[in-house]
C-alpha positions as CSV (number, residue, x, y, z in Angstrom):
1,M,95.3,95.5,133.8
2,K,98.9,94.1,133.7
3,S,100.3,92.4,136.7
4,S,102.4,94.7,139.1
5,N,105.8,93.8,140.4
6,I,105.1,95.2,143.8
7,V,106.0,92.4,146.4
8,I,106.7,93.4,149.9
9,K,108.1,90.5,152.1
10,N,108.5,89.9,155.8
11,K,112.0,88.4,155.7
12,R,111.9,87.6,159.3
13,A,108.9,85.3,159.0
14,S,110.6,82.3,157.7
15,F,113.6,82.7,159.9
16,D,111.7,83.1,163.2
17,Y,108.8,80.8,162.4
18,E,108.2,77.4,160.9
19,L,105.6,78.2,158.2
20,I,102.9,75.4,157.9
21,D,99.6,76.3,156.1
22,Q,99.3,79.0,153.5
23,Y,96.4,81.2,152.7
24,V,95.8,84.2,150.4
25,A,93.7,87.1,151.8
26,G,92.4,90.3,150.4
27,I,92.7,93.5,152.5
28,V,90.2,96.2,153.1
29,L,92.1,99.5,152.3
30,T,91.3,103.2,151.8
31,G,92.3,105.1,148.6
32,T,95.5,106.6,150.0
33,E,96.6,103.3,151.4
34,I,96.4,101.5,148.0
35,K,98.2,104.4,146.3
36,S,100.9,104.2,148.8
37,I,101.3,100.3,148.6
38,R,101.6,100.7,144.7
39,L,104.4,103.0,145.3
40,G,106.1,100.2,147.5
41,K,105.8,102.2,150.7
42,A,104.7,99.4,153.1
43,S,106.3,97.1,155.7
44,L,105.4,93.8,157.2
45,V,108.0,93.9,160.0
46,D,106.4,92.8,163.4
47,T,103.1,92.2,161.6
48,F,100.8,89.4,163.0
49,C,97.1,88.5,162.3
50,F,94.3,87.8,164.8
51,I,90.6,86.8,164.8
52,T,87.9,88.8,166.4
53,N,84.1,88.1,166.1
54,G,84.7,85.7,163.2
55,E,86.7,88.4,161.3
56,M,90.5,88.3,160.5
57,W,92.5,91.4,161.2
58,I,96.1,92.3,160.5
59,K,98.0,94.3,163.2
60,N,101.1,96.4,162.9
61,M,101.2,96.6,159.1
62,H,102.9,99.8,158.3
63,V,101.7,101.7,155.1
64,A,103.3,105.1,154.8
65,E,101.2,108.2,154.3
66,Y,100.6,108.9,150.8
67,S,102.6,112.0,149.8
68,F,99.8,113.6,147.8
69,G,97.0,112.8,150.3
70,S,95.1,115.6,151.8
71,Y,93.5,116.1,155.2
72,N,91.9,112.6,154.8
73,N,95.1,110.6,154.7
74,H,95.2,107.3,156.6
75,L,96.9,106.3,159.8
76,P,100.1,104.4,159.0
77,R,99.7,101.6,161.5
78,R,96.0,101.1,161.8
79,D,94.5,97.5,162.1
80,R,93.3,96.3,158.7
81,K,90.6,93.8,158.0
82,L,91.5,90.8,155.9
83,L,89.1,89.1,153.5
84,L,88.8,85.3,153.8
85,N,85.9,83.0,153.6
86,R,84.2,81.5,156.7
87,K,85.7,78.0,156.2
88,E,89.2,79.4,156.1
89,I,88.8,81.5,159.2
90,G,87.4,78.6,160.9
91,K,90.6,76.5,160.1
92,L,92.9,79.3,161.1
93,L,90.9,79.8,164.4
94,K,91.2,75.9,165.2
95,A,95.0,76.0,164.3
96,T,95.7,78.9,166.7
97,K,94.0,77.2,169.6
98,D,97.0,74.9,169.8
99,T,99.8,76.4,171.9
100,G,102.8,77.7,170.1
101,F,100.9,78.5,166.8
102,T,100.2,81.9,165.4
103,I,99.2,83.6,162.2
104,I,102.0,85.5,160.3
105,A,101.9,87.7,157.4
106,S,104.7,86.7,154.9
107,K,104.1,88.7,151.6
108,L,102.0,91.7,150.4
109,F,101.6,91.9,146.8
110,I,99.3,93.3,144.0
111,N,97.6,90.7,141.8
112,E,96.8,90.8,138.0
113,K,93.5,92.5,138.8
114,G,95.2,95.4,140.7
115,L,94.0,94.2,144.1
116,A,96.2,94.1,147.3
117,K,96.6,90.5,148.7
118,V,98.5,89.3,151.7
119,L,99.9,85.8,151.9
120,I,99.5,84.6,155.4
121,Y,100.6,81.4,157.2
122,T,99.9,79.4,160.3
123,A,103.2,79.2,161.9
124,K,104.9,77.8,164.9
125,G,107.9,79.6,166.6
126,K,111.4,78.3,166.1
127,K,113.8,77.6,169.0
128,E,117.3,79.2,168.9
129,Y,118.8,75.9,167.6
130,D,116.3,75.7,164.8
131,K,117.3,79.1,163.6
132,R,121.0,78.1,163.7
133,D,120.1,75.1,161.6
134,S,118.3,77.3,159.1
135,M,121.2,79.6,158.8
136,R,123.4,76.6,158.2
137,E,121.3,75.2,155.4
138,K,121.0,78.6,153.8
139,D,124.9,78.9,153.8
140,D,125.3,75.4,152.4
141,R,122.8,76.2,149.6
142,R,124.7,79.3,148.7
143,E,128.1,77.5,148.7
144,M,126.5,74.7,146.4
145,D,125.2,77.4,144.1
146,R,128.5,79.1,143.8
147,A,130.3,75.7,143.1
148,F,127.7,74.8,140.6
149,K,128.1,78.2,138.7
150,K,131.8,77.8,138.3
């Protein structure tokens, strides 16, 4: 199967949080959910992850109802289980015990095998002045790129 160009990003993640450690997790989905994601009808806005009973879950991920789905269509904002190995979940649990740290979903994509994957990070919330610094750096990079292209 060829790789898909479906990539759904959480643009606020890098702006609101300082991203630290990266993990790639699989998602447990129903049939209508994967079909809707392959059409690009998903959103990671206000999405976060949590650990319960040794299992990782993603909360608030919106997957639009599949238009050709029947009576057994999925709920758009249900909690979905993430697939990570026990060692990775242990590291994430240890990281979130520290104050100010959380687990953020940054990107949802379809890999070359056709499976839906989520890129998650351990993250620390930025202060207001950190956000202003990020915006200033982004503007400076944009100006340098413009000057370089001329």
